[in-house]
C-alpha positions as CSV (number, residue, x, y, z in Angstrom):
1,M,13.2,-6.7,-11.2
2,L,14.8,-5.1,-8.2
3,E,17.5,-3.8,-10.3
4,E,15.0,-2.1,-12.9
5,S,15.5,1.5,-13.6
6,A,11.9,2.0,-13.1
7,L,12.2,1.2,-9.4
8,R,15.1,3.5,-8.9
9,E,13.4,6.3,-10.5
10,V,10.5,6.0,-8.2
11,E,12.8,5.5,-5.1
12,E,14.6,8.8,-5.9
13,S,11.5,10.7,-6.8
14,T,9.8,9.7,-3.6
15,R,13.0,10.4,-1.3
16,R,13.4,13.7,-2.8
17,L,9.5,14.6,-2.6
18,L,9.5,13.5,1.0
19,A,12.7,15.5,1.8
20,D,10.8,18.6,0.4
21,I,8.1,18.4,2.7
22,R,10.0,17.2,5.9
23,D,10.4,20.8,7.2
24,E,6.9,21.7,6.4
25,D,5.2,18.6,8.3
26,P,6.3,16.8,11.1
27,Y,4.5,13.9,10.5
28,V,6.4,12.4,7.7
29,P,8.2,9.9,9.7
30,H,5.2,8.4,11.2
31,W,2.9,8.3,7.9
32,A,5.3,7.5,5.1
33,A,5.3,4.0,4.1
34,D,8.9,2.3,4.7
35,S,10.9,1.4,1.8
36,V,11.1,-2.4,2.2
37,L,7.2,-2.7,2.1
38,A,7.1,-0.2,-1.0
39,R,9.4,-2.1,-2.9
40,C,7.5,-5.5,-2.1
41,C,4.6,-3.7,-3.5
42,Y,6.6,-2.9,-6.6
43,L,7.5,-6.1,-6.8
44,A,4.3,-7.6,-6.5
45,C,2.7,-5.8,-9.0
46,R,5.5,-6.7,-11.7
47,L,5.4,-10.4,-10.8
48,I,1.2,-11.0,-11.1
49,K,0.6,-8.0,-13.3
50,P,-2.5,-7.1,-11.8
51,D,-5.7,-5.5,-13.3
52,V,-6.9,-4.3,-10.1
53,V,-5.0,-3.3,-7.2
54,V,-6.9,-1.9,-3.9
55,E,-5.1,-0.4,-1.0
56,T,-6.3,1.2,2.1
57,G,-4.0,4.0,3.4
58,V,-2.6,6.6,1.6
59,A,-1.0,9.3,3.6
60,Y,1.8,10.7,1.4
61,G,1.5,7.9,-1.1
62,V,4.5,6.4,-1.0
63,S,3.3,2.8,-1.7
64,S,0.6,4.3,-4.0
65,A,3.7,5.5,-6.1
66,F,5.8,2.4,-6.2
67,I,2.4,0.6,-7.1
68,L,1.5,3.0,-9.9
69,K,5.2,3.0,-11.4
70,A,4.9,-0.8,-11.5
71,L,1.5,-0.7,-13.3
72,E,3.0,1.7,-15.7
73,E,6.0,-0.5,-16.5
74,N,3.3,-3.4,-17.0
75,R,1.2,-1.3,-18.9
76,R,-2.2,-2.3,-17.5
77,G,-4.0,-2.0,-14.3
78,T,-5.5,0.5,-12.0
79,L,-4.8,1.4,-8.3
80,Y,-8.0,2.1,-6.2
81,S,-6.9,3.7,-2.9
82,V,-9.1,4.3,0.0
83,D,-8.0,6.7,2.8
84,L,-9.4,9.2,5.4
85,P,-7.0,12.2,5.6
86,P,-6.1,13.6,9.3
87,L,-8.4,16.4,10.2
88,R,-5.7,19.1,10.2
89,G,-5.9,22.1,8.0
90,E,-3.0,21.7,6.0
91,A,-3.3,17.8,5.7
92,D,-4.8,18.0,2.2
93,R,-1.8,19.7,0.7
94,S,0.3,16.7,1.4
95,W,-2.2,13.7,0.8
96,G,-0.5,11.7,-2.0
97,V,2.1,14.2,-2.5
98,T,4.6,11.8,-3.7
99,V,2.5,10.8,-6.5
100,P,4.0,12.2,-9.7
101,D,1.4,13.6,-12.0
102,E,2.6,11.5,-14.8
103,L,1.3,8.1,-12.8
104,R,-2.0,9.5,-11.9
105,G,-3.9,8.3,-14.9
106,R,-4.3,4.8,-13.4
107,W,-5.3,6.1,-9.9
108,R,-8.7,6.3,-8.5
109,L,-8.4,7.9,-5.0
110,H,-11.6,7.5,-2.5
111,R,-11.7,9.7,0.4
112,G,-13.4,8.2,3.4
113,T,-13.2,5.1,5.9
114,S,-12.5,1.7,4.6
115,A,-15.7,0.5,6.7
116,R,-17.8,2.9,4.3
117,I,-15.9,2.9,1.0
118,L,-14.4,-0.9,0.6
119,P,-17.7,-2.7,0.3
120,R,-19.2,-0.4,-2.3
121,L,-15.8,-0.3,-4.4
122,L,-15.6,-4.0,-4.2
123,R,-19.2,-4.4,-5.5
124,E,-18.1,-2.3,-8.7
125,T,-15.0,-4.4,-9.4
126,P,-15.1,-7.8,-10.5
127,R,-12.2,-9.2,-8.8
128,V,-9.2,-7.8,-6.7
129,D,-5.7,-9.0,-8.0
130,L,-3.6,-7.4,-5.1
131,F,-4.7,-5.7,-1.7
132,V,-2.5,-3.7,0.2
133,H,-3.5,-2.7,3.8
134,D,-1.9,0.2,5.5
135,S,-4.5,2.0,7.1
136,L,-5.6,2.0,10.8
137,H,-3.9,-0.8,12.3
138,T,-6.3,-2.1,14.9
139,H,-7.7,-5.6,15.2
140,R,-11.1,-4.6,14.4
141,N,-10.3,-2.6,11.2
142,M,-7.6,-5.0,9.8
143,R,-9.9,-7.9,10.4
144,R,-12.8,-6.2,8.8
145,E,-10.8,-5.3,5.6
146,F,-9.3,-8.8,5.3
147,D,-12.9,-10.3,5.7
148,T,-14.1,-8.0,3.2
149,V,-11.6,-8.4,0.8
150,W,-10.5,-12.1,0.7
151,P,-13.7,-13.2,-0.9
152,R,-13.1,-11.0,-3.9
153,L,-9.3,-11.7,-4.2
154,R,-8.6,-13.9,-7.3
155,N,-7.2,-17.3,-6.8
156,G,-3.1,-16.5,-6.9
157,G,-3.9,-13.1,-5.9
158,L,-1.7,-11.5,-3.1
159,L,-2.7,-9.7,0.2
160,L,0.1,-7.4,1.7
161,A,-0.4,-5.9,5.1
162,D,2.0,-3.8,7.2
163,D,2.7,-3.7,10.9
164,V,1.0,-7.1,11.5
165,E,2.6,-7.5,14.7
166,R,0.3,-5.3,16.3
167,N,-2.4,-7.7,16.7
168,H,-3.9,-11.1,16.0
169,A,-5.7,-10.4,12.7
170,F,-3.0,-11.4,10.0
171,G,-2.3,-14.4,12.1
172,Q,-6.3,-15.3,12.0
173,L,-6.2,-15.1,8.3
174,R,-4.4,-18.5,8.3
175,Q,-8.2,-19.9,9.1
176,K,-9.2,-19.1,5.4
177,S,-6.5,-21.5,4.3
178,P,-4.4,-19.2,2.1
179,A,-2.0,-20.9,-0.3
180,L,0.9,-18.9,1.2
181,W,1.0,-17.2,4.4
182,R,4.3,-15.3,5.7
183,V,5.5,-12.8,8.0
184,V,8.4,-10.7,6.9
185,K,10.7,-9.2,9.7
186,D,13.4,-7.0,8.3
187,R,15.4,-3.6,8.7
188,E,15.6,-0.9,6.3
189,V,19.1,-0.5,5.0
190,S,18.3,2.4,2.8
191,P,15.2,4.2,4.0
192,L,13.2,6.6,2.0
193,H,12.7,9.0,5.0
194,G,14.3,9.3,8.6
195,K,16.5,6.5,10.2
196,A,16.9,2.9,9.6
197,A,14.1,0.9,11.5
198,P,12.8,-2.7,11.9
199,V,10.1,-3.6,9.7
200,V,7.1,-6.2,9.8
201,F,4.7,-6.9,7.3
202,G,2.7,-9.8,6.0
203,I,2.2,-11.6,2.8
204,A,-0.8,-13.9,2.0
205,M,-1.4,-15.7,-1.2
206,K,-5.0,-16.8,-1.9
């Protein structure tokens, strides 16, 4: 699956779009998801064929684009994204900019904090197949998101969380006895933007 032409297409498109806005927005290196996590999101969607994907944190929409491309290949599924864009005047212009128009049909974008939006969103969805955390990486926020989503995650569903080394929230998820719990430490070989850097994210299966 990592050799699929669809994956190459979304990588090339994302890299090009990030390059286009790099000169206009100095925050690109800080807010765009890393390529390893983005590919993992694509692979997870292709493997478990989710009907409902929920992510927190959008920024430029890198992970969103990879997820939506996988859903398109699956010919099923909807991505629900929750994010509160920065309060900069030009932020809206680049919010989700790496998601091509042709992939937006399966995308439902919710503006606001996960503390406010996530509980309401989950009441409206019967279950979650895949959850991706890449919003505010504080212990309080991550723990709240995990505790909110885990009961709605189906058996065999996946939870992916970026930057899990920043606090103990992902480690505490082991108290819920997940079927699988792993921390992935890697280094980008072909980053979508900027220079190669260490990558740390977590994967848990219910």
